[in-house]
C-alpha angles and dihedrals in degrees: 000000000000121000097250091059101050093032138076131234126222118204115217120195095205099207089060108036104077134337113214100173103047100249095116093248124103122242149182093270087050090054093048090052092057101044089106089067091057092049090051090048090056103235122147103210143022127216116201119202114230118317097167125122107287142154085231100233086140096021098260100331089100101069121199096175120021094192104051138060119250107246088234086068100035134255139303088262087056089052092049091052091049091050092050094047090047090051093046088058093048093253123139121221128215129185132212111247114203103193102153100071140001132212115274084237090066112114089234093059093043087057094045091050091050101082138338089251097051111127088237095051093102093048084085132042110264121176134173119248116273113274093265094037134270130071121352090242149347097275109140124209115246086237092051134267127061118326089223125088121195119228107201096192094064098022097236139104125241123208124241120176090192128015121354085244088063107069117194115242118230104242093182084070106092090209090059091048095051093047095051093045085056088056089060091049091050094058096035088053088053088057109258115154100223149316140255103219113222116231093340093175091058096060102097125043128201107279093233097044096227118183118273113247120253115262107237092200094052116138120180094240089062091073126258091271090073094056085094134033107246094224094132100037099048144037098022118172093247091067091075095065089050090053091047091055090049088052093050089054090050093046091051089067123078125242102052102281114200137214119201116189125213100220122159099192136121114281097257092056094039088061091061089069089069084072139284109191092007139005111289127174118356091220124025100197111254106211098170093112090055091055104030127108111252095244125124097222097046090046093049089051091049095049091048093049094047091049092050093048098054111113120236106293094010113141118215124231133187134205131189101183148350143179094287104047135060115276119261093241090055088046102051106007132257096285098049087044086070091053090047090053092056090049094051095048096045103043116101110268143038115317125209121207124206111224109259097022085099086066094044092247113182132204111287119222105239117211113237093249091053097053111124106164114101088212092068093036091059099043108020129185100031097091090247093130120112098203093094090065097044101059122135123285112252109224103172142337097275121108114309088003093280090288095111141348087241139045106297122241089252127030122263122240115267094245098056097114089068101020102067138108098260094052095044093045087063094050121077094199096051127116088249090055089053092051093050091049092046094052092042088055090049087057096045099045120059086197091070100038099047109353130127122265140217131165122239118226111250137158133227120001099344122105115188135171142168127236119193145168122178109325094337111104126178126185117205113198118182126185104208092192136071095239131081116264131197111245129159101233111215121241108271148079126301108237094181143349132193091225131063118255131034126306117272121230116262096353139087110209120229109283092009128143120184132193109200122189104212119233 
């Protein structure tokens, strides 16, 4: 099997991984300095959130130059050195491609904005005001407020699905498409192993720009973006042809390059991104575990429905956390976060680990004067901000947790003196040790890395399933509650448990997960 099927992916938020130059912000040399942690952890690939030139209105997701590195993170030479160092250690490296929009500081947009007859005017989405004035339609930015920004100099509005500093590119324009495909080729030529494609389902809008329908389930605390259903501003049929072209480019390179699509859609629509008329992304991100109720019965149903929905040849994938959503240890508690780790790393498919989850990091309360995220600044008080999950990685008990020589750009969690890599590396019962053991077992047992899957019928808060390949059979049993539960353990050898001590007969202890190699 290809590496991205049997392997695991580790997401790095570069601002928060390791600062090498004493400015309080992580950088490429910092990542390179910490690669041995990832080797010891046992992951196979790293995905780095955006590192391209950017004014940082949305911390790199507003790109001003797709083919250069932002000086805050280093240089192209630093990137080349990181890539070489990763490859020397057997690690693949994936970049974050942001094709839906660019920064308004990008030279393309500056030209587009300069006049209505500029050759790049149609590289972005410009519309006349509504007949009686105001925005062309009711589309709402994902960060709140109208998704249209008026440009007085040219008398039209431009569209931005996110901040007004992030103007959406017009992917119906063949020149835009050609230029952005060249960006993929630039980095593939440099040796990157793949891309995570940001908001892939946003990339094409309805050609006639009709209003989005109102959301009957909307509540204020959901955020203003949910006041409408984005049926006309996202997930248009034409996006699949674009994704197929990206795939054809990836497949033209040697070494099993991979494309992963960020797509928040219902499962039946998500499956389309594996490919309709032609292959599209290798892995449409499956975010269900991030959003699911932590309940064994509903999780079993979700897993079964996802497996059943996969198209022929479609490879599954699973995600517990990312740079936009609450950390798993905050959502389910530290004890259940251990169970969740076993779930993530034993389900069939490619797992993605968010940096710091291997330590059990939790969301960090950000004082009002330290808030950075525009999501929180624009709609404060609803818990929509992403800063709490982007805080610095704690490496040791030295000043600033070994992340930097100065105060970091975001505060550390309060437990960093004890919840850090150095401390947990010395503790056989730590979360880090559990992740290392789980990843080691994935490498050792083909049943886990590439084997078949079936759910085992259970009741109450127990989720159980079997993985097998050839004669090797492994049962995973997870107690999603804090109370002991009766469970008939199959005959076999316990490969790993989430709790200290051996397994007890016919019971799963509270917060216990077990992996049993059947005899």
